[in-house]
C-alpha positions in Angstrom: 18.5 3.0 24.4 16.0 4.8 25.3 12.4 4.8 23.1 11.3 8.0 21.9 8.5 10.2 19.6 10.5 10.6 16.3 10.7 13.7 15.0 11.2 16.3 11.8 14.9 15.8 12.8 15.0 12.3 12.2 13.8 12.2 9.5 17.6 12.1 7.1 19.0 9.5 9.1 15.2 7.6 9.0 15.0 7.9 5.3 19.3 5.9 5.4 17.1 3.6 6.4 13.8 2.7 4.7 16.5 3.0 2.1 18.9 -0.4 2.6 15.5 -2.2 4.2 14.2 -3.0 0.1 10.7 -4.9 0.3 10.7 -8.0 -2.0 12.9 -11.8 -2.1 12.2 -12.1 -5.8 11.4 -8.4 -7.4 12.6 -6.5 -4.8 11.9 -2.3 -4.7 13.2 0.5 -2.6 11.8 3.0 -1.6 12.8 6.3 -2.4 11.0 9.0 0.0 11.1 12.8 0.0 10.7 12.6 3.4 9.7 9.1 5.9 6.7 10.9 8.1 5.1 11.5 4.5 2.2 7.5 5.2 2.2 9.6 9.6 0.8 12.6 7.1 -2.5 11.0 5.5 -3.2 10.0 9.4 -5.2 12.6 12.8 -2.7 10.8 15.3 -0.5 9.1 13.9 2.3 7.7 16.4 6.0 7.5 14.8 8.6 5.7 17.7 12.2 5.5 17.7 14.2 3.2 19.1 17.9 5.7 20.2 21.4 4.3 20.9 22.0 6.6 23.8 25.7 6.9 23.7 26.0 8.1 19.7 22.4 9.0 18.9 21.9 6.2 16.3 18.4 5.0 15.3 17.9 1.6 15.7 14.5 1.1 14.5 11.5 2.7 14.2 7.8 1.9 14.1 4.8 3.4 13.4 0.9 3.2 13.7 -2.4 5.1 14.3 -5.3 5.0 15.5 -8.5 4.6 12.7 -12.1 2.9 13.0 -12.1 0.1 10.8 -14.6 -2.7 10.7 -14.0 -5.5 11.7 -16.3 -8.8 12.0 -19.1 -6.4 10.2 -18.8 -4.3 13.5 -16.6 -1.2 13.3 -13.8 -1.3 16.6 -11.2 1.2 17.0 -8.1 -0.3 15.5 -4.4 0.9 14.5 -3.2 0.6 11.4 0.9 -0.3 11.2 2.2 1.5 8.4 5.5 1.6 9.1 8.3 -1.0 10.5 12.4 -0.6 9.9 15.3 -1.9 11.6 18.3 -0.5 11.0 20.7 -3.9 10.2 24.0 -1.8 10.2 23.2 -0.8 13.1 22.4 -3.6 15.0 23.2 -6.7 12.5 19.6 -8.2 11.8 16.7 -8.6 13.4 17.7 -6.0 16.8 16.5 -6.9 20.3 15.8 -2.8 19.9 12.6 -3.2 17.7 11.4 -5.3 19.9 12.2 -3.3 23.1 10.3 -0.1 20.4 6.9 -2.6 19.8 6.2 -3.1 23.2 6.8 1.2 24.2 3.9 1.1 21.3 2.3 -1.2 22.0 1.3 0.4 25.8 0.9 3.2 23.7 -1.8 2.2 21.9 -3.9 0.2 24.6 -3.6 3.2 26.5 -5.5 5.2 23.8 -8.1 2.1 24.2 -7.1 0.4 20.9 -8.4 -2.9 20.7 -6.8 -4.7 17.1 -3.5 -3.7 15.7 -3.3 -4.7 12.4 -0.8 -4.0 9.1 0.2 -5.4 5.7 3.0 -7.6 4.9 4.3 -9.2 0.9 3.6 -12.6 0.5 7.6 -12.8 -1.0 8.6 -10.4 1.9 9.8 -13.0 4.7 11.6 -11.0 6.8 8.9 -8.7 8.1 6.6 -11.9 8.7 9.1 -13.2 11.3 9.3 -9.9 12.8 5.5 -10.4 13.3 5.3 -13.0 14.1 7.7 -12.7 17.0 5.4 -9.8 18.2 2.7 -12.5 17.9 0.7 -11.3 15.6 -1.2 -14.1 12.6 -2.6 -13.0 9.3 -6.3 -12.9 9.3 -6.7 -12.8 5.3 -4.9 -12.0 2.0 -5.5 -8.7 -0.3 -3.8 -9.1 -3.8 -2.6 -6.4 -5.9 -2.0 -7.3 -9.6 0.4 -6.1 -12.1 -0.8 -4.7 -14.9 1.7 -3.9 -17.6 1.1 -1.0 -19.4 0.7 -1.3 -23.2 0.2 1.4 -26.4 -2.9 2.6 -26.3 -6.2 1.1 -26.9 -9.6 1.2 -27.7 -11.5 3.0 -25.5 -15.0 1.0 -26.2 -18.0 3.4 -24.2 -18.4 6.4 -22.4 -16.1 6.7 -20.0 -16.2 10.2 -17.9 -12.9 11.3 -15.9 -12.9 13.0 -12.3 -9.8 14.5 -12.5 -11.0 15.3 -8.5 -12.5 13.7 -6.4 -14.4 14.7 -3.6 -14.2 13.1 -0.7 -18.2 12.6 1.1 -19.7 12.2 -1.9 -17.6 9.5 -2.9 -16.9 8.0 0.0 -21.3 7.6 0.5 -21.2 6.4 -3.0 -18.7 3.3 -3.6 -20.2 2.6 0.3 -22.8 0.9 -1.6 -20.0 -1.4 -2.4 -17.4 -2.1 0.0 -19.1 -0.4 3.2 -19.5 -4.7 4.0 -16.0 -5.5 3.4 -13.8 -5.6 7.2 -11.0 -3.1 7.3 -14.4 -0.7 5.7 -12.8 2.5 7.9 -15.2 5.4 9.6 -13.7 8.9 8.6 -14.2 11.6 11.1 -11.8 14.2 9.0 -12.4 13.7 6.3 -10.9 17.7 5.4 -7.6 15.8 6.3 -8.1 12.5 3.5 -9.3 15.7 1.0 -5.7 17.0 1.4 -4.4 13.6 1.0 -6.8 12.3 -1.9 -5.7 16.1 -3.6 -2.1 15.0 -3.7 -2.2 11.9 -4.8 -5.6 10.9 -7.0 -4.8 10.9 -10.6 -8.5 10.6 -11.3 -11.5 8.5 -11.1 -12.1 6.8 -14.2 -15.9 5.6 -14.7 -18.0 4.4 -17.1 -21.3 2.2 -16.6 -21.7 1.4 -13.5 -18.3 0.4 -13.4 -14.9 2.6 -12.0 -11.7 3.2 -10.7 -9.4 5.1 -7.7 -6.5 6.1 -10.0 -3.7 7.3 -8.1 0.0 8.7 -8.4 2.7 8.0 -5.2 5.2 9.9 -7.3 4.8 12.7 -5.4 6.0 11.0 -2.1 8.3 8.1 -2.9 9.9 6.4 -5.6 10.3 3.1 -6.4 14.2 1.3 -7.3 14.5 -2.0 -8.3 17.6 -3.4 -6.7 16.8 -7.4 -6.9 14.3 -9.1 -10.4 14.5 -12.4 -12.2 18.3 -13.6 -13.6 15.4 -13.6 -16.9 14.5 -9.9 -16.3 18.0 -8.9 -17.1 18.7 -11.1 -20.2 15.9 -10.4 -21.7 16.3 -6.3 -20.3 17.9 -5.0 -23.0 16.6 -6.7 -26.3 12.7 -6.0 -25.0 12.9 -2.4 -23.0 13.2 -0.5 -26.2 10.8 -2.8 -28.2 7.9 -1.9 -25.3 8.1 1.7 -26.5 6.3 0.4 -29.7 4.9 -3.2 -29.6 2.7 -4.7 -26.7 4.5 -6.1 -25.2 5.3 -5.7 -21.2 8.3 -3.0 -19.6 11.0 -5.0 -18.4 12.3 -3.8 -15.0 15.9 -2.1 -15.2 18.8 -2.7 -11.9 19.4 0.7 -10.0 16.4 2.2 -12.3 12.5 3.4 -11.5 10.2 1.7 -12.2 6.9 4.0 -12.5 3.8 2.2 -11.3 0.0 3.7 -10.6 -2.0 2.6 -8.2 -5.9 0.8 -8.7 -8.0 1.1 -5.3 -11.7 1.0 -5.1 -12.3 -0.7 -8.1 -16.0 -1.3 -9.4 -17.0 -4.3 -11.8 -20.4 -2.4 -12.9 -23.0 -4.4 -14.6 -21.0 -6.2 -17.9 -18.0 -7.3 -17.7 -17.6 -4.4 -20.9 -18.1 -1.6 -18.9 -15.1 -2.4 -17.0 -12.9 -3.5 -19.9 -13.5 0.1 -21.3 -12.3 1.5 -17.3 -9.0 -0.5 -17.7 -8.9 0.8 -21.6 -8.6 3.9 -20.1 -6.5 4.1 -17.1 -4.1 2.5 -19.6 -4.1 5.0 -21.7 -3.9 7.6 -19.3 -0.8 5.7 -18.2 1.0 5.3 -21.3 0.9 9.1 -22.2 2.3 9.8 -18.7 5.1 7.6 -19.0 4.2 4.9 -16.3 5.1 1.5 -16.7 3.0 -0.5 -14.5 -1.0 -1.1 -13.1 -0.8 -2.2 -10.1 -3.9 -3.0 -8.8 -6.0 -4.4 -6.1 -8.9 -6.5 -5.5 -9.6 -8.6 -2.7 -9.0 -12.1 -3.7 -13.7 -13.5 -3.0 -15.1 -10.5 -4.7 -15.3 -11.0 -8.6 -13.2 -7.8 -9.5 -9.8 -9.4 -8.8 -11.1 -13.0 -11.8 -11.0 -9.7 -13.7 -8.4 -7.7 -12.4 -6.4 -11.8 -13.1 -7.1 -12.3 -16.7 -5.6 -8.8 -17.7 -2.3 -9.1 -15.2 0.9 -10.3 -15.8 1.6 -11.9 -12.1 -0.1 -11.1 -8.8 1.4 -10.1 -5.3 -0.8 -11.4 -1.8 -0.7 -9.2 0.7 -1.2 -10.8 3.8 -3.7 -8.7 6.5 -1.8 -9.2 9.6 -3.3 -8.3 12.9 -3.2 -8.8 17.1 -6.6 -8.3 18.6 -6.3 -6.5 22.6 -9.3 -7.4 23.9 -11.0 -11.4 24.0 -14.2 -9.8 22.2 -13.1 -8.7 18.5 -14.9 -10.3 15.5 -12.7 -13.3 13.0 -12.4 -11.2 10.4 -14.1 -12.0 6.9 -11.9 -12.8 4.3 -12.6 -9.7 2.4 -11.8 -7.0 3.1 -11.0 -3.0 2.3 -7.8 -1.4 1.2 -7.8 1.8 2.4 -6.5 3.9 -0.2 -4.1 6.1 3.1 -2.5 2.6 3.5 -0.3 2.8 0.2 
């Protein structure tokens, strides 16, 4: 086996690996990407490595990370964000030695680039990547929660709501820094032009009411989610409930093999009163309803007050473990309050 950087010609093979790597133990979703590299394109210097069988050219696994400067323990440190880790189970029959070899190459390349810490996210109900990370010596440092909020029939919007369809990165980052720059994993952005391109492609809107606000993100131009497994109760109730959810205030029940449409809601700021954030969430609900979206995935650090507001509206929540490994001895301890960079979606 040889380890090399992935190239565009690998896209088809990598998409096949991705389609067989559905995530989640109870509700399992498979991603269907337009290109495997769409996450890499969000970063200035991504590193995507594959393990290739030298005999027949089969790709055995892929790992990807990008150097980023983020706060850790309140200090800016040179880190790397791992955004893809996939094993070709059909070629290797499970968690392969090949993937570990790719990992050692990735580790060396990043260390040589001066990276002090690597981090990534793993869903709490996603046992296989947790096992892989454990073998790599990666440990859990914090938790970030995504709250699953069903999109309901249109709601009354009580407040002076403002909708910005295009978000100017420079001014927006300065504005939300007042709320989030004290969080760990808050990024220092050098590539503002690239980030603006990412926002222009994926940000649906910024919704503001008073001092409350939220960033609405739709990644469907780059990936879609298909349901591969769900709790039995959903399977039984779905045929009756799905038609009713078009008219009644009941959550949409996913359908096996079909797309589940989700918008992400990040940078949620509660503002000065509960009414302001309620106004924001009502407007986001109405926008999603108009476009046939089934659920909102609204994110917040569990130690932030916004998480309590979102929890009251959520059907369920999913914790993402913030996994990390230090490569130098003086990396500070990560705070419980962490920031989720929209590029991480």
